[in-house]
Legacy VTK file of the C-alpha trace (Angstrom):
# vtk DataFile Version 3.0
C-alpha trace
ASCII
DATASET POLYDATA
POINTS 132 float
113.114 175.702 145.880
113.583 172.716 143.593
113.261 172.946 139.821
110.101 170.817 139.983
108.455 173.333 142.335
109.545 176.192 140.039
107.869 174.422 137.125
104.697 173.848 139.166
104.491 177.533 140.055
105.355 178.564 136.504
102.332 176.643 135.227
100.115 178.181 137.900
101.323 181.681 136.945
101.013 180.845 133.240
97.410 179.676 133.639
96.581 182.804 135.661
98.129 185.084 133.016
96.298 183.198 130.263
92.959 183.540 132.054
93.505 187.288 132.497
94.311 187.535 128.783
91.105 185.687 127.899
89.062 187.809 130.316
90.347 190.989 128.638
89.428 189.510 125.246
85.879 188.760 126.386
85.421 192.107 128.140
86.755 193.938 125.086
84.409 192.254 122.649
81.126 191.972 124.541
78.460 194.561 123.927
78.759 197.658 126.094
75.088 197.202 126.976
76.159 194.215 129.097
78.697 196.299 131.048
77.227 198.287 133.940
77.737 202.061 133.957
79.566 203.144 137.106
78.590 206.762 136.706
81.747 208.746 136.055
83.242 209.917 132.800
86.632 208.181 132.618
85.724 204.868 134.262
86.245 203.105 130.917
89.813 204.430 130.629
90.575 203.521 134.236
89.338 200.009 133.489
91.650 199.792 130.481
94.566 201.091 132.563
93.998 198.554 135.361
93.417 195.658 132.950
96.649 196.213 131.039
98.721 197.021 134.136
97.544 193.694 135.552
98.061 191.855 132.260
101.650 192.941 131.741
102.550 192.545 135.424
101.284 188.966 135.588
102.990 187.967 132.320
106.305 189.520 133.415
106.034 187.874 136.840
105.315 184.514 135.181
108.482 184.600 133.086
110.554 186.210 135.839
109.776 183.260 138.094
110.749 180.866 135.284
113.946 182.613 134.146
114.862 185.827 136.011
117.977 186.504 133.940
116.041 186.909 130.660
113.545 189.294 132.252
116.221 191.311 134.035
118.265 191.605 130.826
115.108 192.857 129.073
115.073 190.006 126.544
111.700 188.708 127.586
110.530 192.038 129.016
110.496 193.762 125.621
108.600 190.857 124.046
105.934 190.932 126.770
105.495 194.715 126.541
105.278 194.629 122.741
102.838 191.705 122.873
100.522 193.494 125.319
100.529 196.655 123.213
99.874 194.703 120.006
97.104 192.755 121.778
95.554 196.064 122.790
95.630 197.361 119.223
94.293 194.072 117.831
91.328 194.143 120.212
90.523 197.741 119.278
90.632 196.810 115.578
88.356 193.834 116.285
85.925 196.156 118.053
85.857 198.228 114.877
85.382 195.265 112.526
83.020 193.086 114.589
79.581 194.528 115.224
79.466 194.393 119.038
78.302 197.926 119.678
81.855 198.863 120.638
84.040 201.397 118.856
87.689 201.751 117.973
89.119 204.440 120.268
92.663 205.768 120.231
92.129 206.881 123.834
91.554 203.224 124.815
94.856 202.259 123.207
96.553 205.139 125.019
95.068 204.009 128.371
96.204 200.444 127.618
99.756 201.574 126.828
99.963 203.744 129.940
98.616 200.811 131.981
101.183 198.512 130.384
104.021 200.881 131.268
102.689 201.247 134.813
102.579 197.449 135.163
106.257 197.296 134.112
107.101 200.043 136.600
105.203 198.205 139.346
107.021 194.956 138.546
110.419 196.675 138.681
109.499 198.390 141.945
108.414 195.124 143.573
111.359 193.190 142.151
113.787 195.775 143.490
112.240 195.861 146.962
111.915 192.074 147.275
114.900 190.662 145.384
117.624 193.281 145.782
LINES 1 133
132 0 1 2 3 4 5 6 7 8 9 10 11 12 13 14 15 16 17 18 19 20 21 22 23 24 25 26 27 28 29 30 31 32 33 34 35 36 37 38 39 40 41 42 43 44 45 46 47 48 49 50 51 52 53 54 55 56 57 58 59 60 61 62 63 64 65 66 67 68 69 70 71 72 73 74 75 76 77 78 79 80 81 82 83 84 85 86 87 88 89 90 91 92 93 94 95 96 97 98 99 100 101 102 103 104 105 106 107 108 109 110 111 112 113 114 115 116 117 118 119 120 121 122 123 124 125 126 127 128 129 130 131
């Protein structure tokens, strides 16, 4: 694939990752009254897990497609993981400080971190099966 095509796909991946990041921001800060109840106790934590697994996976994939060496050598990988975890903490703090009817919950941060680590694991699993 030519470098121009790589750049085109990088921008597509980058826009997708950015939109997921914005969607998580909006979903994290809207009132819980606007979010439907699905009827089981840990659905909120599962949502956090899936959101952050998706977030980190898409960001890693974006930069892997742009420069695989940096991601494989963990240069970019560490930055993406740390950024997702810090984003998670920032959004929880914002929930505490902004009156949206949402609360700061350590268990949400824990679910986000576990989701982030799962997203990294999933990326490495797919990368290994496809590229090696």
